[in-house]
C-alpha positions as CSV (number, residue, x, y, z in Angstrom):
1,M,0.0,0.0,0.0
2,S,1.3,3.4,-0.9
3,L,2.4,5.7,1.8
4,G,0.6,8.6,0.0
5,L,-2.8,6.7,0.6
6,L,-2.2,6.5,4.3
7,R,-1.1,10.2,4.5
8,S,-4.4,11.3,2.8
9,V,-6.3,9.4,5.5
10,S,-4.1,11.0,8.2
11,R,-4.6,14.5,6.8
12,A,-8.5,14.0,6.7
13,V,-8.3,12.8,10.3
14,D,-6.2,15.7,11.3
15,L,-8.8,18.0,9.9
16,I,-11.6,16.3,11.6
17,M,-9.7,16.3,14.9
18,A,-9.0,20.0,14.4
19,H,-12.7,20.7,13.8
20,F,-13.6,19.0,17.1
21,G,-10.8,20.3,19.0
22,S,-12.2,23.8,18.7
23,S,-14.3,23.3,21.7
24,R,-14.0,21.4,25.0
25,D,-17.7,21.3,25.9
26,P,-19.4,18.0,25.2
27,E,-22.7,19.5,24.0
28,E,-20.7,21.8,21.6
29,K,-18.9,18.7,20.3
30,M,-22.3,17.1,19.7
31,R,-23.3,20.1,17.7
32,L,-20.0,20.1,15.8
33,G,-20.7,16.4,14.7
34,N,-24.2,17.1,13.6
35,S,-24.1,18.1,9.9
36,S,-27.4,19.7,9.9
37,C,-25.9,22.2,12.7
38,S,-22.4,22.3,11.5
39,P,-22.1,21.7,7.5
40,T,-18.3,21.8,8.0
41,I,-18.2,18.4,9.3
42,A,-20.1,16.9,6.3
43,G,-17.6,18.6,4.0
44,L,-14.7,17.3,5.8
45,A,-16.1,13.9,5.7
46,L,-17.3,13.8,2.2
47,E,-14.6,15.8,0.6
48,H,-11.5,14.6,2.5
49,L,-12.2,11.3,4.5
50,C,-14.5,9.4,2.2
51,P,-12.2,9.7,-0.9
52,A,-9.1,8.8,1.1
53,I,-10.7,5.6,2.4
54,Q,-12.1,5.0,-1.1
55,N,-8.7,5.3,-2.6
56,I,-7.3,2.7,-0.1
57,L,-10.2,0.3,-0.9
58,D,-9.7,0.7,-4.6
59,D,-5.9,0.2,-4.3
60,G,-6.2,-3.2,-2.8
61,L,-9.2,-4.4,-4.7
62,R,-8.9,-6.9,-7.4
63,D,-10.2,-5.9,-10.8
64,H,-12.7,-8.8,-11.0
65,K,-14.5,-11.3,-8.7
66,L,-15.3,-14.8,-9.8
67,D,-19.1,-15.4,-9.8
68,F,-20.2,-18.9,-10.3
69,I,-23.3,-18.0,-12.2
70,I,-22.1,-15.1,-14.5
71,G,-18.3,-15.7,-14.5
72,Q,-16.2,-12.7,-13.8
73,R,-17.8,-9.6,-12.3
74,H,-16.1,-6.2,-12.0
75,N,-15.3,-5.3,-8.3
76,H,-16.4,-1.9,-6.9
77,S,-15.2,-0.3,-3.6
78,W,-18.9,0.2,-2.8
79,S,-19.3,-3.7,-2.7
80,V,-16.8,-3.7,0.3
81,V,-18.9,-1.2,2.1
82,E,-22.2,-3.1,1.5
83,V,-20.6,-6.4,2.7
84,S,-19.0,-4.9,5.7
85,T,-22.4,-3.3,6.9
86,R,-24.5,-6.3,6.6
87,I,-26.2,-7.5,9.7
88,G,-25.6,-11.0,10.8
89,K,-22.8,-13.6,11.2
90,C,-19.4,-12.9,9.5
91,N,-18.2,-15.6,7.4
């Protein structure tokens, strides 16, 4: 994995930590984490953190997945998110 990929996640986390570090009050931190009250957090997550995580997923993802019914199927990073958020037993 490229060091640049990890640096982009680290930068995104630093920006988010700085956003929350602007207050010590727990109620204010809750407001800072609510995108309807503080649109800045949504921008930090959507413009910095999500793309950085997607780049890491894409970097380690194989181009195709073998499917028994249709043969090779193109892999997408969103498939990783869908599988990782399923409720139930992990296989």
